[in-house]
N, CA, C and O atoms as a printed pandas DataFrame, in Angstrom:
     atom_number atom_name residue_name chain_id  residue_number  x_coord  y_coord  z_coord
0              1         N          UNK        A               1   -7.381   40.870  -44.277
1              2        CA          UNK        A               1   -8.314   40.747  -45.395
2              3         C          UNK        A               1   -9.234   41.969  -45.412
3              4         O          UNK        A               1   -9.720   42.413  -44.372
4              5         N          UNK        A               2   -9.455   42.490  -46.583
5              6        CA          UNK        A               2  -10.269   43.698  -46.702
6              7         C          UNK        A               2  -11.764   43.415  -46.571
7              8         O          UNK        A               2  -12.249   42.327  -46.881
8              9         N          UNK        A               3  -12.471   44.443  -46.095
9             10        CA          UNK        A               3  -13.922   44.358  -45.893
10            11         C          UNK        A               3  -14.633   43.895  -47.175
11            12         O          UNK        A               3  -15.516   43.038  -47.120
12            13         N          UNK        A               4  -14.248   44.460  -48.324
13            14        CA          UNK        A               4  -14.916   44.130  -49.599
14            15         C          UNK        A               4  -14.727   42.656  -49.958
15            16         O          UNK        A               4  -15.646   42.009  -50.459
16            17         N          UNK        A               5  -13.528   42.133  -49.697
17            18        CA          UNK        A               5  -13.265   40.732  -50.004
18            19         C          UNK        A               5  -14.085   39.816  -49.100
19            20         O          UNK        A               5  -14.644   38.817  -49.552
20            21         N          UNK        A               6  -14.149   40.171  -47.815
21            22        CA          UNK        A               6  -14.951   39.390  -46.873
22            23         C          UNK        A               6  -16.411   39.406  -47.324
23            24         O          UNK        A               6  -17.069   38.366  -47.357
24            25         N          UNK        A               7  -16.911   40.596  -47.672
25            26        CA          UNK        A               7  -18.312   40.715  -48.100
26            27         C          UNK        A               7  -18.581   39.856  -49.330
27            28         O          UNK        A               7  -19.609   39.182  -49.397
28            29         N          UNK        A               8  -17.680   39.870  -50.296
29            30        CA          UNK        A               8  -17.871   39.077  -51.518
30            31         C          UNK        A               8  -17.912   37.586  -51.194
31            32         O          UNK        A               8  -18.736   36.851  -51.738
32            33         N          UNK        A               9  -17.027   37.146  -50.313
33            34        CA          UNK        A               9  -16.997   35.726  -49.944
34            35         C          UNK        A               9  -18.213   35.344  -49.117
35            36         O          UNK        A               9  -18.727   34.234  -49.257
36            37         N          UNK        A              10  -18.685   36.243  -48.256
37            38        CA          UNK        A              10  -19.902   35.996  -47.468
38            39         C          UNK        A              10  -21.092   35.840  -48.420
39            40         O          UNK        A              10  -21.898   34.923  -48.260
40            41         N          UNK        A              11  -21.203   36.723  -49.395
41            42        CA          UNK        A              11  -22.307   36.644  -50.362
42            43         C          UNK        A              11  -22.258   35.331  -51.136
43            44         O          UNK        A              11  -23.297   34.715  -51.375
44            45         N          UNK        A              12  -21.064   34.899  -51.527
45            46        CA          UNK        A              12  -20.908   33.659  -52.271
46            47         C          UNK        A              12  -21.411   32.480  -51.430
47            48         O          UNK        A              12  -22.138   31.621  -51.928
48            49         N          UNK        A              13  -21.020   32.446  -50.159
49            50        CA          UNK        A              13  -21.441   31.362  -49.258
50            51         C          UNK        A              13  -22.957   31.370  -49.084
51            52         O          UNK        A              13  -23.598   30.322  -49.159
52            53         N          UNK        A              14  -23.535   32.560  -48.850
53            54        CA          UNK        A              14  -24.988   32.677  -48.678
54            55         C          UNK        A              14  -25.706   32.182  -49.929
55            56         O          UNK        A              14  -26.692   31.450  -49.842
56            57         N          UNK        A              15  -25.205   32.589  -51.089
57            58        CA          UNK        A              15  -25.806   32.187  -52.356
58            59         C          UNK        A              15  -25.808   30.666  -52.487
59            60         O          UNK        A              15  -26.806   30.075  -52.900
60            61         N          UNK        A              16  -24.672   30.028  -52.131
61            62        CA          UNK        A              16  -24.565   28.566  -52.242
62            63         C          UNK        A              16  -25.476   27.853  -51.246
63            64         O          UNK        A              16  -26.145   26.884  -51.602
64            65         N          UNK        A              17  -25.505   28.328  -50.001
65            66        CA          UNK        A              17  -26.271   27.640  -48.954
66            67         C          UNK        A              17  -27.776   27.863  -49.115
67            68         O          UNK        A              17  -28.565   26.930  -48.970
68            69         N          UNK        A              18  -28.168   29.106  -49.417
69            70        CA          UNK        A              18  -29.596   29.434  -49.471
70            71         C          UNK        A              18  -30.176   29.418  -50.886
71            72         O          UNK        A              18  -31.392   29.508  -51.060
72            73         N          UNK        A              19  -29.314   29.303  -51.891
73            74        CA          UNK        A              19  -29.801   29.296  -53.271
74            75         C          UNK        A              19  -30.370   30.640  -53.695
75            76         O          UNK        A              19  -31.318   30.708  -54.477
76            77         N          UNK        A              20  -29.775   31.721  -53.163
77            78        CA          UNK        A              20  -30.233   33.078  -53.491
78            79         C          UNK        A              20  -29.213   33.695  -54.440
79            80         O          UNK        A              20  -28.008   33.525  -54.257
80            81         N          UNK        A              21  -29.694   34.412  -55.453
81            82        CA          UNK        A              21  -28.810   35.086  -56.401
82            83         C          UNK        A              21  -27.948   36.122  -55.671
83            84         O          UNK        A              21  -28.469   36.934  -54.907
84            85         N          UNK        A              22  -26.629   36.094  -55.905
85            86        CA          UNK        A              22  -25.722   37.008  -55.208
86            87         C          UNK        A              22  -26.102   38.479  -55.390
87            88         O          UNK        A              22  -25.915   39.286  -54.479
88            89         N          UNK        A              23  -26.632   38.824  -56.559
89            90        CA          UNK        A              23  -27.013   40.223  -56.810
90            91         C          UNK        A              23  -28.138   40.702  -55.899
91            92         O          UNK        A              23  -28.307   41.903  -55.687
92            93         N          UNK        A              24  -28.908   39.755  -55.364
93            94        CA          UNK        A              24  -30.033   40.117  -54.489
94            95         C          UNK        A              24  -29.611   40.251  -53.032
95            96         O          UNK        A              24  -30.417   40.637  -52.186
96            97         N          UNK        A              25  -28.356   39.934  -52.734
97            98        CA          UNK        A              25  -27.867   39.968  -51.356
98            99         C          UNK        A              25  -27.177   41.310  -51.101
99           100         O          UNK        A              25  -26.212   41.661  -51.780
100          101         N          UNK        A              26  -27.683   42.054  -50.118
101          102        CA          UNK        A              26  -27.092   43.346  -49.762
102          103         C          UNK        A              26  -26.679   43.300  -48.290
103          104         O          UNK        A              26  -27.104   42.406  -47.558
104          105         N          UNK        A              27  -25.852   44.258  -47.849
105          106        CA          UNK        A              27  -25.492   44.281  -46.426
106          107         C          UNK        A              27  -26.710   44.393  -45.509
107          108         O          UNK        A              27  -26.662   43.958  -44.359
108          109         N          UNK        A              28  -27.794   44.971  -46.013
109          110        CA          UNK        A              28  -29.005   45.150  -45.206
110          111         C          UNK        A              28  -29.898   43.914  -45.212
111          112         O          UNK        A              28  -30.834   43.824  -44.418
112          113         N          UNK        A              29  -29.620   42.961  -46.098
113          114        CA          UNK        A              29  -30.455   41.755  -46.189
114          115         C          UNK        A              29  -30.461   41.009  -44.864
115          116         O          UNK        A              29  -29.415   40.758  -44.266
116          117         N          UNK        A              30  -31.665   40.661  -44.419
117          118        CA          UNK        A              30  -31.801   39.864  -43.191
118          119         C          UNK        A              30  -31.889   38.401  -43.596
119          120         O          UNK        A              30  -32.589   38.049  -44.546
120          121         N          UNK        A              31  -31.174   37.553  -42.868
121          122        CA          UNK        A              31  -31.092   36.141  -43.249
122          123         C          UNK        A              31  -32.463   35.468  -43.303
123          124         O          UNK        A              31  -32.777   34.784  -44.277
124          125         N          UNK        A              32  -33.270   35.652  -42.281
125          126        CA          UNK        A              32  -34.559   34.958  -42.215
126          127         C          UNK        A              32  -35.619   35.689  -43.036
127          128         O          UNK        A              32  -36.231   35.101  -43.927
128          129         N          UNK        A              33  -35.836   36.976  -42.736
129          130        CA          UNK        A              33  -36.940   37.715  -43.352
130          131         C          UNK        A              33  -36.728   37.968  -44.850
131          132         O          UNK        A              33  -37.672   37.854  -45.632
132          133         N          UNK        A              34  -35.491   38.311  -45.257
133          134        CA          UNK        A              34  -35.263   38.685  -46.657
134          135         C          UNK        A              34  -34.724   37.538  -47.511
135          136         O          UNK        A              34  -35.036   37.444  -48.698
136          137         N          UNK        A              35  -33.917   36.669  -46.907
137          138        CA          UNK        A              35  -33.268   35.610  -47.682
138          139         C          UNK        A              35  -33.882   34.235  -47.453
139          140         O          UNK        A              35  -33.488   33.261  -48.095
140          141         N          UNK        A              36  -34.854   34.152  -46.532
141          142        CA          UNK        A              36  -35.616   32.925  -46.344
142          143         C          UNK        A              36  -34.888   31.802  -45.622
143          144         O          UNK        A              36  -35.248   30.635  -45.777
144          145         N          UNK        A              37  -33.863   32.138  -44.830
145          146        CA          UNK        A              37  -33.124   31.087  -44.111
146          147         C          UNK        A              37  -34.008   30.471  -43.035
147          148         O          UNK        A              37  -34.678   31.178  -42.281
148          149         N          UNK        A              38  -33.999   29.146  -42.976
149          150        CA          UNK        A              38  -34.675   28.431  -41.901
150          151         C          UNK        A              38  -33.612   28.086  -40.865
151          152         O          UNK        A              38  -32.417   28.208  -41.133
152          153         N          UNK        A              39  -34.045   27.657  -39.685
153          154        CA          UNK        A              39  -33.086   27.460  -38.593
154          155         C          UNK        A              39  -31.962   26.494  -38.952
155          156         O          UNK        A              39  -30.808   26.731  -38.596
156          157         N          UNK        A              40  -32.284   25.408  -39.651
157          158        CA          UNK        A              40  -31.231   24.456  -40.016
158          159         C          UNK        A              40  -30.258   25.101  -41.006
159          160         O          UNK        A              40  -29.062   24.811  -40.976
160          161         N          UNK        A              41  -30.760   25.965  -41.876
161          162        CA          UNK        A              41  -29.887   26.647  -42.832
162          163         C          UNK        A              41  -28.995   27.666  -42.126
163          164         O          UNK        A              41  -27.868   27.909  -42.558
164          165         N          UNK        A              42  -29.488   28.255  -41.056
165          166        CA          UNK        A              42  -28.663   29.185  -40.291
166          167         C          UNK        A              42  -27.437   28.459  -39.737
167          168         O          UNK        A              42  -26.331   28.998  -39.744
168          169         N          UNK        A              43  -27.646   27.235  -39.258
169          170        CA          UNK        A              43  -26.522   26.432  -38.763
170          171         C          UNK        A              43  -25.577   26.067  -39.901
171          172         O          UNK        A              43  -24.359   26.056  -39.725
172          173         N          UNK        A              44  -26.145   25.769  -41.069
173          174        CA          UNK        A              44  -25.316   25.459  -42.243
174          175         C          UNK        A              44  -24.481   26.674  -42.640
175          176         O          UNK        A              44  -23.320   26.541  -43.028
176          177         N          UNK        A              45  -25.086   27.860  -42.540
177          178        CA          UNK        A              45  -24.350   29.087  -42.874
178          179         C          UNK        A              45  -23.169   29.287  -41.933
179          180         O          UNK        A              45  -22.068   29.614  -42.378
180          181         N          UNK        A              46  -23.391   29.095  -40.641
181          182        CA          UNK        A              46  -22.307   29.255  -39.663
182          183         C          UNK        A              46  -21.167   28.298  -40.027
183          184         O          UNK        A              46  -20.004   28.700  -40.070
184          185         N          UNK        A              47  -21.503   27.043  -40.286
185          186        CA          UNK        A              47  -20.479   26.050  -40.640
186          187         C          UNK        A              47  -19.774   26.428  -41.943
187          188         O          UNK        A              47  -18.558   26.279  -42.062
188          189         N          UNK        A              48  -20.533   26.912  -42.903
189          190        CA          UNK        A              48  -19.946   27.290  -44.198
190          191         C          UNK        A              48  -19.018   28.499  -44.054
191          192         O          UNK        A              48  -17.967   28.557  -44.693
192          193         N          UNK        A              49  -19.409   29.467  -43.212
193          194        CA          UNK        A              49  -18.537   30.621  -42.970
194          195         C          UNK        A              49  -17.249   30.173  -42.276
195          196         O          UNK        A              49  -16.166   30.664  -42.591
196          197         N          UNK        A              50  -17.373   29.248  -41.340
197          198        CA          UNK        A              50  -16.184   28.747  -40.642
198          199         C          UNK        A              50  -15.230   28.075  -41.630
199          200         O          UNK        A              50  -14.018   28.276  -41.562
200          201         N          UNK        A              51  -15.776   27.284  -42.540
201          202        CA          UNK        A              51  -14.953   26.620  -43.556
202          203         C          UNK        A              51  -14.329   27.634  -44.511
203          204         O          UNK        A              51  -13.135   27.568  -44.803
204          205         N          UNK        A              52  -15.132   28.557  -44.989
205          206        CA          UNK        A              52  -14.670   29.546  -45.973
206          207         C          UNK        A              52  -13.516   30.385  -45.438
207          208         O          UNK        A              52  -12.554   30.664  -46.153
208          209         N          UNK        A              53  -13.622   30.785  -44.166
209          210        CA          UNK        A              53  -12.637   31.708  -43.601
210          211         C          UNK        A              53  -11.653   31.028  -42.644
211          212         O          UNK        A              53  -10.781   31.688  -42.079
212          213         N          UNK        A              54  -11.792   29.706  -42.462
213          214        CA          UNK        A              54  -10.926   28.948  -41.569
214          215         C          UNK        A              54  -10.893   29.564  -40.165
215          216         O          UNK        A              54   -9.830   29.830  -39.604
216          217         N          UNK        A              55  -12.084   29.779  -39.625
217          218        CA          UNK        A              55  -12.230   30.341  -38.278
218          219         C          UNK        A              55  -13.214   29.472  -37.504
219          220         O          UNK        A              55  -13.919   28.646  -38.082
220          221         N          UNK        A              56  -13.251   29.670  -36.190
221          222        CA          UNK        A              56  -14.273   29.033  -35.364
222          223         C          UNK        A              56  -15.101   30.140  -34.724
223          224         O          UNK        A              56  -14.568   31.074  -34.125
224          225         N          UNK        A              57  -16.414   30.012  -34.865
225          226        CA          UNK        A              57  -17.309   31.024  -34.305
226          227         C          UNK        A              57  -18.125   30.399  -33.188
227          228         O          UNK        A              57  -18.497   29.228  -33.262
228          229         N          UNK        A              58  -18.399   31.172  -32.167
229          230        CA          UNK        A              58  -19.274   30.734  -31.083
230          231         C          UNK        A              58  -20.677   30.656  -31.682
231          232         O          UNK        A              58  -21.233   31.674  -32.095
232          233         N          UNK        A              59  -21.242   29.470  -31.731
233          234        CA          UNK        A              59  -22.498   29.249  -32.452
234          235         C          UNK        A              59  -23.628   30.161  -31.990
235          236         O          UNK        A              59  -24.311   30.763  -32.819
236          237         N          UNK        A              60  -23.835   30.271  -30.677
237          238        CA          UNK        A              60  -24.937   31.115  -30.189
238          239         C          UNK        A              60  -24.745   32.567  -30.599
239          240         O          UNK        A              60  -25.699   33.228  -31.009
240          241         N          UNK        A              61  -23.519   33.069  -30.492
241          242        CA          UNK        A              61  -23.235   34.451  -30.888
242          243         C          UNK        A              61  -23.446   34.617  -32.392
243          244         O          UNK        A              61  -24.017   35.613  -32.836
244          245         N          UNK        A              62  -22.988   33.646  -33.167
245          246        CA          UNK        A              62  -23.133   33.716  -34.621
246          247         C          UNK        A              62  -24.604   33.723  -35.025
247          248         O          UNK        A              62  -24.989   34.421  -35.963
248          249         N          UNK        A              63  -25.423   32.950  -34.320
249          250        CA          UNK        A              63  -26.848   32.873  -34.669
250          251         C          UNK        A              63  -27.609   34.146  -34.281
251          252         O          UNK        A              63  -28.741   34.349  -34.719
252          253         N          UNK        A              64  -26.995   34.997  -33.467
253          254        CA          UNK        A              64  -27.624   36.280  -33.116
254          255         C          UNK        A              64  -27.449   37.314  -34.226
255          256         O          UNK        A              64  -28.122   38.345  -34.231
256          257         N          UNK        A              65  -26.552   37.039  -35.159
257          258        CA          UNK        A              65  -26.284   37.956  -36.271
258          259         C          UNK        A              65  -27.445   37.850  -37.260
259          260         O          UNK        A              65  -27.722   36.774  -37.790
260          261         N          UNK        A              66  -28.115   38.963  -37.500
261          262        CA          UNK        A              66  -29.354   38.909  -38.287
262          263         C          UNK        A              66  -29.230   39.423  -39.724
263          264         O          UNK        A              66  -30.077   39.111  -40.561
264          265         N          UNK        A              67  -28.176   40.213  -40.025
265          266        CA          UNK        A              67  -28.059   40.760  -41.384
266          267         C          UNK        A              67  -26.706   40.388  -41.993
267          268         O          UNK        A              67  -25.768   40.021  -41.286
268          269         N          UNK        A              68  -26.631   40.489  -43.299
269          270        CA          UNK        A              68  -25.407   40.173  -44.030
270          271         C          UNK        A              68  -24.276   41.100  -43.601
271          272         O          UNK        A              68  -23.151   40.650  -43.385
272          273         N          UNK        A              69  -24.571   42.391  -43.478
273          274        CA          UNK        A              69  -23.544   43.353  -43.068
274          275         C          UNK        A              69  -22.979   43.040  -41.697
275          276         O          UNK        A              69  -21.772   43.149  -41.477
276          277         N          UNK        A              70  -23.848   42.650  -40.772
277          278        CA          UNK        A              70  -23.393   42.292  -39.420
278          279         C          UNK        A              70  -22.564   41.010  -39.459
279          280         O          UNK        A              70  -21.621   40.861  -38.683
280          281         N          UNK        A              71  -22.907   40.091  -40.351
281          282        CA          UNK        A              71  -22.124   38.862  -40.495
282          283         C          UNK        A              71  -20.713   39.185  -40.988
283          284         O          UNK        A              71  -19.735   38.603  -40.519
284          285         N          UNK        A              72  -20.618   40.118  -41.936
285          286        CA          UNK        A              72  -19.307   40.529  -42.448
286          287         C          UNK        A              72  -18.468   41.112  -41.308
287          288         O          UNK        A              72  -17.292   40.778  -41.166
288          289         N          UNK        A              73  -19.076   41.982  -40.496
289          290        CA          UNK        A              73  -18.365   42.585  -39.359
290          291         C          UNK        A              73  -17.947   41.516  -38.350
291          292         O          UNK        A              73  -16.831   41.541  -37.831
292          293         N          UNK        A              74  -18.848   40.585  -38.081
293          294        CA          UNK        A              74  -18.594   39.498  -37.122
294          295         C          UNK        A              74  -17.394   38.665  -37.585
295          296         O          UNK        A              74  -16.500   38.360  -36.796
296          297         N          UNK        A              75  -17.385   38.305  -38.859
297          298        CA          UNK        A              75  -16.298   37.503  -39.423
298          299         C          UNK        A              75  -14.999   38.298  -39.440
299          300         O          UNK        A              75  -13.929   37.759  -39.155
300          301         N          UNK        A              76  -15.095   39.570  -39.772
301          302        CA          UNK        A              76  -13.905   40.420  -39.800
302          303         C          UNK        A              76  -13.251   40.478  -38.405
303          304         O          UNK        A              76  -12.027   40.419  -38.281
304          305         N          UNK        A              77  -14.073   40.592  -37.380
305          306        CA          UNK        A              77  -13.541   40.601  -35.994
306          307         C          UNK        A              77  -12.818   39.289  -35.693
307          308         O          UNK        A              77  -11.742   39.296  -35.096
308          309         N          UNK        A              78  -13.406   38.168  -36.105
309          310        CA          UNK        A              78  -12.786   36.862  -35.873
310          311         C          UNK        A              78  -11.449   36.751  -36.609
311          312         O          UNK        A              78  -10.487   36.193  -36.080
312          313         N          UNK        A              79  -11.397   37.278  -37.812
313          314        CA          UNK        A              79  -10.163   37.201  -38.592
314          315         C          UNK        A              79   -9.066   38.058  -37.953
315          316         O          UNK        A              79   -7.891   37.694  -37.991
316          317         N          UNK        A              80   -9.448   39.186  -37.372
317          318        CA          UNK        A              80   -8.463   40.064  -36.740
318          319         C          UNK        A              80   -7.918   39.442  -35.464
319          320         O          UNK        A              80   -6.768   39.678  -35.092
320          321         N          UNK        A              81   -8.750   38.642  -34.790
321          322        CA          UNK        A              81   -8.338   38.006  -33.534
322          323         C          UNK        A              81   -7.454   36.791  -33.783
323          324         O          UNK        A              81   -6.733   36.344  -32.891
324          325         N          UNK        A              82   -7.514   36.269  -34.981
325          326        CA          UNK        A              82   -6.828   35.028  -35.339
326          327         C          UNK        A              82   -5.314   35.179  -35.282
327          328         O          UNK        A              82   -4.588   34.224  -35.556
């Protein structure tokens, strides 16, 4: 799967979970500081990414990911390992 496709799907999931307009989400956006994610929403995001991409992520490692761009890279690595 290409980086651009992963990024588009990540943005879609973030938009649905956090109620943020997709146009406002950039690779540099930080989940907590810029997008307003609270801790329970961070867990919802991890679960939503797992569903969207049919992968399993180590929760603690996933919660260390602070920006959208890093989340895309994290998911891309999981997809390559699959």
